C-alpha positions, 0 to 999 in steps of 0.5 A, a space after each residue: 943137630 942145634 944148628 938144625 934146630 935153630 932154622 927150625 925155630 928162625 924159619 918158624 918165627 919168620 913165618 909168624 912174621 909174615 903171616 901177621 904182616 899179611 893179617 894187618 895189610 890184606 883185607 879180609 874175605 867174607 867167607 860164605 857161611 851158611 846161617 843154619 851154622 852160624 853162631 851167636 853168644 849166649 844165643 840158645 834160643 835162635 833156631 836158624 834155616 839155610 835160607 841165605 848165606 854170608 857172602 861178598 854179593 853186593 846184589 840186592 840184600 837184607 843186611 843183619 847188624 848185631 848190637 851186643 853188650 852195654 851201649 857207650 860211645 867209646 871206641 875201647 873195651 873194658 875188662 869188666 863190662 861188655 860195651 858196643 860202641 855206638 860209632 861202629 853200630 852207626 857206621 853200619 847203620 848209615 852205610 846200610 841206610 845209604 846202600 841202595 841195594 840194600 832193602 831191609 835192615 835186621 838189628 839184632 839187640 843183646 843189650 841191658 841199656 847204655 848211655 843216654 847219648 849213644 843209644 840217642 844217636 843210634 835211635 836217630 840214625 834208625 828213624 832216618 834209616 826207616 824212611 827209606 827201608 824197613 827197620 825189623 829188631 830182634 831181641 836176644 837175652 835182654 833188650 832193656 833200657 837204652 836197648 829198648 830205645 833204640 828198639 823204639 825206633 824199629 817198624 816192628 819187634 820181636 822178641 823171645 817169650 823169656 827176653 827181658 825189655 822194657 825198663 824204660 826209665 832213668 837212673 844214676 847213682 854214687 855211693 856216699 863215704 861222708 859218715 863213714 870218713 867222719 867215723 874214722 876222722 878223715 875229711 874231703 877237702 876240695 878246691 873249686 870254682 863254680 859253686 856246683 862243680 863238685 855235685 856228687 862229692 862222695 866225702 860230703 853230703 848232698 844239699 836239697 837243692 842238689 838234689 832238686 838239681 840232680 832229680 831235675 836232670 834225670 826227669 829231663 832225660 825221661 822225658 827224652 825217652 818218654 818222647 821218643 818211644 811215644 814216636 817210634 812206636 806211634 803210640 799215645 804218650 799216656 800209654 807209654 807212661 802208664 806201661 814205662 815207670 822203670 818196669 822190666 817185662 818178659 817178651 810175652 808180657 811186653 807183646 800184652 802191653 804193646 812193647 812188642 809187636 811180635 814172639 818170635 825168635 832170628 829167623 821169624 824176625 829175617 822172614 818178617 823183614 823179607 815180607 816188609 821189604 817186597 811190600 816197600 819194594 814192590 819189584 822185589 815180589 815181581 823179581 823174587 816171588 816167593 824166594 828170599 833176598 839174600 842175608 848179609 850179615 855185618 859182623 866179620 871173622 877175626 883171625 888168631 893174628 888179630 886176636 895175638 896183637 889186638 889189631 880188631 877193626 871198630 867193627 869188630 870190636 862189636 864181636 870181640 871173642 875175648 870180651 864175649 867169651 871169656 869175661 862176660 860172665 864177669 859183667 853186672 849187665 846180665 842181673 841188672 838191667 840199667 839206663 845208665 847216665 854217664 
């Protein structure tokens, strides 16, 4: 009996090893999933219609790219913050831009912002893509600061009435422990080459000159932010300055001030992308008439063995099921939409 049990255990182990090897080396197949059954994390306001499927179909289509979490060029995820690798999103945007069979791009944004350079990279990639095909943004719970920066590069922005957006501004902060350390008799000692190398050192007060240097840094970044939103939205700089100032708006308020074009959910954004694609490419109107182009959703399903061994591709890291479903609750990003400067 013991020998029989050992044989069964050995067989199970062999099967698991073979399954893991297969999951690593064989390409994952794209399953046909009805949009009406597709689930998005925390996007309860989605109202899907069975207008198309996710499939390996390589003909004319509209692709949907998902940007979820704090935007960073980091290639790894944090256990305390939701991170979206800008490199992964850039890869998808650039691929869709170069692919002539993709006739429009829909970008689903659910992000409170992120680092400056990472947001700018995606913004510029979308501006480039916009010259070749329509870009439509659909906002989830929040698309603020860096998330809005990216959204402004599109042809049209859709938001739900309760979406949090805007927050056009730049912020950085740090804790200073100088007075506390003085009280308990602890002194910070720094060796440096370069007068301002330890600017922001928490063990000593900032000098007035250092405050001016940091403020100039933020002012320049803010100026870049305003310029790009002005360019992307094609509205006067004076108007952007008036409605910016770091203010956060609901989707309904954002539409009134001109930061958002339409109030509507994911399905309405996709329908609008269909309309823009047919206007941009008249042959599509003749070929499809009132029928919709197929929709290709760029994210991929993740197998159990991917989770077990951590073999996520850069694209799958955008939708890491462990990060999104278990750790998401602990992210400060849900409570404090920021434009982070790191």
